[in-house]
C-alpha positions as CSV (number, residue, x, y, z in Angstrom):
1,X,-0.2,0.0,0.2
2,X,3.0,2.5,0.8
3,X,4.6,1.6,-2.6
4,X,1.5,2.4,-4.6
5,X,1.0,5.5,-2.8
6,X,4.3,6.8,-3.2
7,X,4.4,5.8,-6.7
8,X,0.6,7.9,-7.0
9,X,2.4,10.6,-5.5
10,X,5.1,10.7,-7.4
11,X,3.3,10.8,-10.7
12,X,1.4,13.5,-9.5
13,X,3.9,15.2,-8.5
14,X,5.7,14.7,-12.0
15,X,2.7,15.5,-14.3
16,X,2.1,18.8,-12.0
17,X,5.9,19.7,-12.8
18,X,5.1,19.1,-16.3
19,X,2.0,21.1,-16.1
20,X,3.9,23.7,-14.6
21,X,6.7,23.6,-17.3
22,X,3.3,23.6,-19.6
23,X,2.1,26.8,-18.5
24,X,4.6,28.9,-16.8
25,X,7.7,28.3,-18.5
26,X,8.9,31.0,-21.1
27,X,10.4,30.1,-24.4
28,X,13.6,32.6,-23.2
29,X,13.5,34.0,-20.0
30,X,16.5,36.2,-21.6
31,X,13.3,38.3,-23.5
32,X,13.4,39.2,-27.2
33,X,10.8,40.4,-29.2
34,X,8.2,38.6,-31.5
35,X,5.5,39.8,-33.7
36,X,3.0,37.7,-35.2
37,X,0.0,38.3,-37.2
38,X,-3.3,36.1,-36.9
39,X,-5.0,36.4,-39.7
40,X,-9.1,36.5,-39.4
41,X,-11.0,32.7,-39.5
42,X,-7.5,31.0,-38.8
43,X,-8.3,27.6,-37.2
44,X,-6.5,27.2,-33.8
45,X,-4.2,25.2,-35.6
46,X,-3.3,27.0,-37.9
47,X,-2.5,29.8,-35.0
48,X,-0.7,27.5,-32.9
49,X,1.2,26.2,-35.9
50,X,2.1,30.0,-36.6
51,X,3.0,30.7,-32.9
52,X,5.4,27.7,-32.9
53,X,7.3,28.7,-36.4
54,X,7.6,32.4,-34.7
55,X,8.9,30.9,-31.6
56,X,6.8,32.1,-29.1
57,X,5.9,28.9,-28.1
58,X,7.9,25.8,-27.4
59,X,5.7,22.9,-28.2
60,X,2.5,22.9,-30.3
61,X,1.0,19.8,-28.6
62,X,1.6,21.1,-25.4
63,X,0.5,24.8,-25.7
64,X,-2.8,23.3,-27.2
65,X,-3.5,21.1,-24.0
66,X,-3.1,24.2,-22.2
67,X,-5.6,26.1,-24.4
68,X,-7.9,23.1,-24.0
69,X,-7.5,23.2,-20.3
70,X,-7.7,26.7,-20.4
71,X,-11.1,26.7,-22.6
72,X,-9.3,28.7,-25.1
73,X,-9.2,26.8,-28.4
74,X,-12.7,29.0,-29.4
75,X,-11.1,32.5,-28.2
76,X,-8.5,33.4,-29.6
77,X,-8.9,36.4,-31.9
78,X,-7.1,37.8,-34.6
79,X,-4.9,40.6,-34.9
80,X,-1.3,41.8,-35.1
81,X,0.8,40.3,-31.9
82,X,4.0,41.7,-30.1
83,X,4.9,39.0,-27.9
84,X,8.0,39.1,-25.4
85,X,9.7,35.6,-25.3
86,X,9.6,35.9,-21.4
87,X,6.0,35.9,-21.7
88,X,4.7,31.9,-20.5
89,X,2.0,29.6,-21.9
90,X,-0.9,31.8,-19.5
91,X,0.4,35.1,-20.9
92,X,0.2,33.9,-24.9
93,X,-2.9,32.4,-24.2
94,X,-4.1,35.2,-22.4
95,X,-3.1,38.0,-24.9
96,X,-4.8,35.9,-27.6
97,X,-7.7,35.8,-25.9
98,X,-8.1,39.4,-24.2
99,X,-7.0,40.4,-27.9
100,X,-4.4,42.6,-26.7
101,X,-3.3,43.3,-30.6
102,X,-0.7,46.1,-31.5
103,X,-2.1,49.5,-31.8
104,X,-0.9,51.7,-34.7
105,X,-1.2,55.7,-34.9
106,X,-1.8,56.8,-38.3
107,X,-1.8,60.8,-39.0
108,X,-3.8,62.2,-41.9
109,X,-2.5,65.4,-43.2
110,X,-5.5,68.3,-43.5
111,X,-5.9,69.0,-47.5
112,X,-5.3,65.3,-48.2
113,X,-7.8,63.7,-50.5
114,X,-9.2,60.0,-50.2
115,X,-7.1,58.7,-52.8
116,X,-4.0,60.3,-50.9
117,X,-5.6,58.6,-48.0
118,X,-5.9,55.4,-49.2
119,X,-2.3,55.4,-50.4
120,X,-0.9,56.1,-46.9
121,X,-2.7,53.8,-45.3
122,X,-1.5,51.0,-47.9
123,X,2.2,52.4,-46.7
124,X,1.4,51.9,-43.5
125,X,0.5,48.2,-44.2
126,X,-3.1,48.8,-42.4
127,X,-5.6,48.4,-45.3
128,X,-5.5,47.3,-49.5
129,X,-5.5,50.3,-51.3
130,X,-8.5,49.3,-54.1
131,X,-10.6,48.4,-51.0
132,X,-10.2,51.4,-48.8
133,X,-10.9,53.5,-52.7
134,X,-13.7,51.5,-53.2
135,X,-15.4,51.7,-50.0
136,X,-15.1,55.5,-50.2
137,X,-16.5,56.2,-53.4
138,X,-19.5,53.8,-52.8
139,X,-22.8,55.5,-52.6
140,X,-24.4,54.0,-50.3
141,X,-21.8,54.2,-47.8
142,X,-22.2,58.0,-47.5
143,X,-26.1,57.5,-47.4
144,X,-25.4,54.9,-44.5
145,X,-23.4,57.5,-42.3
146,X,-25.7,59.8,-42.8
147,X,-23.1,62.3,-45.0
148,X,-24.6,64.2,-48.1
149,X,-22.2,62.2,-51.1
150,X,-22.1,60.7,-53.3
151,X,-18.7,59.7,-52.0
152,X,-16.8,60.1,-48.3
153,X,-14.4,62.6,-50.0
154,X,-14.4,65.8,-47.7
155,X,-15.7,63.9,-44.5
156,X,-12.6,61.5,-43.7
157,X,-11.4,63.7,-40.9
158,X,-7.8,64.8,-40.5
159,X,-6.7,63.5,-37.5
160,X,-4.5,60.8,-35.8
161,X,-6.4,57.4,-35.4
162,X,-5.1,55.1,-33.3
163,X,-5.8,51.5,-36.0
164,X,-5.0,48.2,-36.1
165,X,-3.8,45.7,-38.8
166,X,-6.9,43.8,-39.5
167,X,-9.4,46.5,-39.5
168,X,-11.8,46.3,-42.6
169,X,-12.0,49.7,-45.2
170,X,-15.0,50.1,-43.7
171,X,-14.4,50.2,-40.2
172,X,-11.7,52.8,-40.6
173,X,-13.5,54.8,-42.7
174,X,-15.9,54.8,-40.0
175,X,-13.6,56.5,-37.5
176,X,-12.9,59.0,-39.7
177,X,-16.4,59.7,-40.7
178,X,-17.5,60.0,-37.3
179,X,-14.3,62.2,-36.3
180,X,-15.7,64.0,-38.5
181,X,-19.2,64.2,-37.5
182,X,-18.4,65.1,-33.9
183,X,-16.4,68.1,-35.1
184,X,-18.7,69.5,-37.5
185,X,-21.9,69.2,-35.3
186,X,-20.1,70.7,-32.3
187,X,-18.5,73.4,-33.9
188,X,-20.0,74.6,-36.9
189,X,-23.3,72.7,-37.7
190,X,-25.1,76.0,-36.2
191,X,-23.2,78.2,-37.4
192,X,-23.7,77.1,-40.8
193,X,-27.7,77.0,-40.2
194,X,-27.7,80.3,-38.9
195,X,-25.8,81.3,-42.3
196,X,-28.3,79.1,-44.6
197,X,-25.3,77.0,-45.8
198,X,-25.5,73.3,-45.9
199,X,-22.6,71.0,-44.4
200,X,-21.8,69.8,-48.3
201,X,-21.8,73.3,-49.0
202,X,-19.6,74.6,-46.1
203,X,-17.3,71.6,-46.7
204,X,-16.9,71.4,-50.2
205,X,-15.8,75.3,-50.0
206,X,-13.6,74.3,-46.8
207,X,-11.6,71.6,-48.9
208,X,-11.2,74.2,-52.0
209,X,-9.3,76.5,-48.8
210,X,-7.4,73.7,-48.0
211,X,-5.9,72.9,-51.1
212,X,-5.2,76.5,-51.6
213,X,-3.0,77.4,-49.1
214,X,-0.9,75.9,-46.3
215,X,-0.6,79.2,-44.3
216,X,-3.4,79.2,-41.8
217,X,-3.4,82.9,-41.3
218,X,-4.3,83.5,-44.9
219,X,-7.2,81.0,-44.8
220,X,-10.0,84.0,-44.1
221,X,-8.5,85.9,-47.0
222,X,-8.7,82.9,-49.3
223,X,-12.7,82.2,-48.0
224,X,-13.2,85.6,-48.7
225,X,-12.3,85.9,-52.4
226,X,-14.2,82.8,-53.1
227,X,-17.3,84.6,-50.8
228,X,-17.1,87.7,-53.2
229,X,-16.5,85.6,-56.5
230,X,-19.5,83.5,-55.8
231,X,-21.4,86.7,-54.6
232,X,-20.7,87.9,-58.1
233,X,-20.9,85.2,-59.9
234,X,-17.3,85.0,-61.5
235,X,-15.9,82.0,-61.5
236,X,-13.7,80.6,-58.7
237,X,-10.4,79.4,-61.2
238,X,-9.0,77.4,-58.8
239,X,-6.1,75.3,-59.4
240,X,-6.8,72.6,-57.5
241,X,-10.4,72.1,-58.7
242,X,-9.0,71.4,-61.9
243,X,-6.0,69.4,-60.7
244,X,-8.8,67.2,-58.4
245,X,-10.4,65.3,-61.5
246,X,-7.1,64.1,-63.2
247,X,-5.9,60.9,-62.0
248,X,-2.4,60.7,-61.9
249,X,-2.0,64.3,-62.0
250,X,2.2,64.5,-62.6
251,X,2.6,68.5,-61.0
252,X,2.4,70.1,-64.1
253,X,-0.9,72.0,-64.8
254,X,-1.2,73.0,-68.6
255,X,-3.6,75.3,-70.2
256,X,-5.5,72.5,-71.5
257,X,-5.7,71.0,-67.8
258,X,-7.2,74.4,-67.4
259,X,-10.2,74.0,-70.0
260,X,-11.0,70.4,-69.5
261,X,-15.0,70.1,-68.9
262,X,-15.3,67.9,-66.0
263,X,-17.9,68.9,-63.0
264,X,-15.0,69.9,-60.5
265,X,-13.0,72.7,-62.9
266,X,-14.5,76.0,-61.8
267,X,-12.4,77.1,-64.7
268,X,-15.0,76.3,-66.8
269,X,-17.7,76.0,-64.3
270,X,-19.3,78.6,-62.3
271,X,-20.1,78.3,-58.6
272,X,-18.7,75.5,-56.6
273,X,-17.8,72.0,-57.7
274,X,-20.5,69.1,-57.0
275,X,-18.6,68.0,-54.1
276,X,-15.1,68.3,-52.4
277,X,-11.9,67.8,-53.4
278,X,-9.9,66.8,-50.9
279,X,-10.3,66.3,-46.6
280,X,-10.3,69.6,-44.8
281,X,-9.5,70.2,-41.1
282,X,-11.1,72.4,-38.5
283,X,-9.0,75.6,-39.7
284,X,-10.4,75.6,-43.5
285,X,-14.0,74.5,-42.2
286,X,-13.8,77.5,-39.9
287,X,-12.8,79.9,-42.6
288,X,-15.4,78.9,-45.4
289,X,-17.8,79.5,-42.4
290,X,-16.3,82.9,-41.3
291,X,-14.2,84.4,-43.9
292,X,-12.3,88.0,-43.8
293,X,-13.6,91.6,-44.3
294,X,-12.7,93.1,-47.8
295,X,-13.0,93.2,-51.6
296,X,-10.3,91.5,-52.9
297,X,-11.5,88.9,-56.2
298,X,-7.9,87.3,-56.8
299,X,-4.5,86.1,-55.5
300,X,-1.3,84.7,-56.5
301,X,1.7,82.9,-54.9
302,X,4.5,84.8,-53.9
303,X,6.2,81.3,-54.1
304,X,7.1,81.2,-50.4
305,X,4.2,79.8,-49.5
306,X,1.9,82.9,-49.0
307,X,0.0,84.8,-51.5
308,X,-0.6,88.3,-52.7
309,X,-4.2,89.1,-52.7
310,X,-5.8,92.2,-55.3
311,X,-9.2,93.8,-55.7
312,X,-9.0,94.3,-59.0
313,X,-7.8,92.9,-62.8
314,X,-5.0,95.3,-63.2
315,X,-3.8,95.2,-59.9
316,X,-3.7,91.0,-60.1
317,X,-1.7,91.3,-63.4
318,X,1.1,93.3,-62.0
319,X,1.1,90.6,-59.0
320,X,1.5,87.8,-61.8
321,X,4.0,89.6,-63.6
322,X,6.2,90.4,-60.6
323,X,6.1,86.8,-59.3
324,X,6.3,85.6,-62.5
325,X,9.3,87.5,-63.9
326,X,11.5,86.6,-60.3
327,X,10.2,83.0,-61.2
328,X,11.8,83.3,-64.6
329,X,14.9,85.5,-62.9
330,X,16.0,82.7,-60.5
331,X,15.2,79.9,-62.9
332,X,17.6,81.8,-65.2
333,X,20.4,83.0,-62.3
C-alpha cells in the first residue's frame, strides 16, 4: 500500500511539474520580441503553428493542451500581436483571448483627398488601397453615414488615429467619418444653419481653401476671395479643382488642363464643384464659414508659401507679372 501511494504521489508530482512547465515556463527567460499576425478566420491549429514557427511557444502539442484546459481554443482573436519571449503559455493565451493586439498611430494630414488617404494606409500596412477607395466611393456608404455624398470625400477627417492591422476599410472609414461628425456638429453645424449654408457647401468650399494655402493665417482671406466671387457670379478659377479630376496628375498644370470640361473644374464651371476635393481640417472649415472682411477678388502665389491679394484685375496682373518674372529670373540665374 505504501509503495502504491508513493508511486501515485510521484506520478502526481511529475504531472504537476509537467503542467507547470507547460503553463509557466517561458520560451526564453532572457526575453526578445516577436511580432505575429493572426489572420481573420484562422483555425486554432493554424494559430498554434504560426506561433511555433515564430518561436513564441515551445511545443505546439503542449500549448494546445494548455489551451483546451483553459477553454481558450475557440476564444483566440485575430490581429497583430507583439509577444515577448519571456512570456509563458498562460500569458500568451491571455493576450490572444483578450485581443491585446498592437496599436498603430496614423496621422491623416489636412488637405489629403481620399486617394491620398488610401495610399497612406497602404504604406502603413493597414489597409488595401483598392478596398479603401472602393468603400469610400460607394454611394451607399455616404448615405449609411448620414452624409451628403455621393462619396466620402471631404468627410474623412484629418487627425491622428489609433488603428489595428486587420481592420476593414469600412471600419477605418467609420472612425474617420465619426470624427468628422463629432467636430462638425459640435462646432460648425449651428453657424452653418444660421447662414443658410448646407454641410455639403461648407465642406466643399473648405476643401478648396485647404488645398489653396498651407498658411493658416491666409485661410480667411482665401475664403473671402471665393465668397466675393460667388456673390458676384465670377468663376472661382481654382487650380486645385482642375487638378482633382486628373488622376495621376504629374504636377505640371497646363492650359489644356484648365480648359478640361469636367464638373469639378472651376475654370469652366460657375459656382462650387459638385462636392469636396479633399478632406479639410478645423481651420479651413472655420474659414469657409467666417471669411475675412474685404473686397479681394484675386490672389497669386508669392512662391514662399503665401499669396498676394488684389481687388481688381489690373492689380492682379501686375502681381502675376512680378512674381512670374521673379521665378524666371531665379531660374535663369
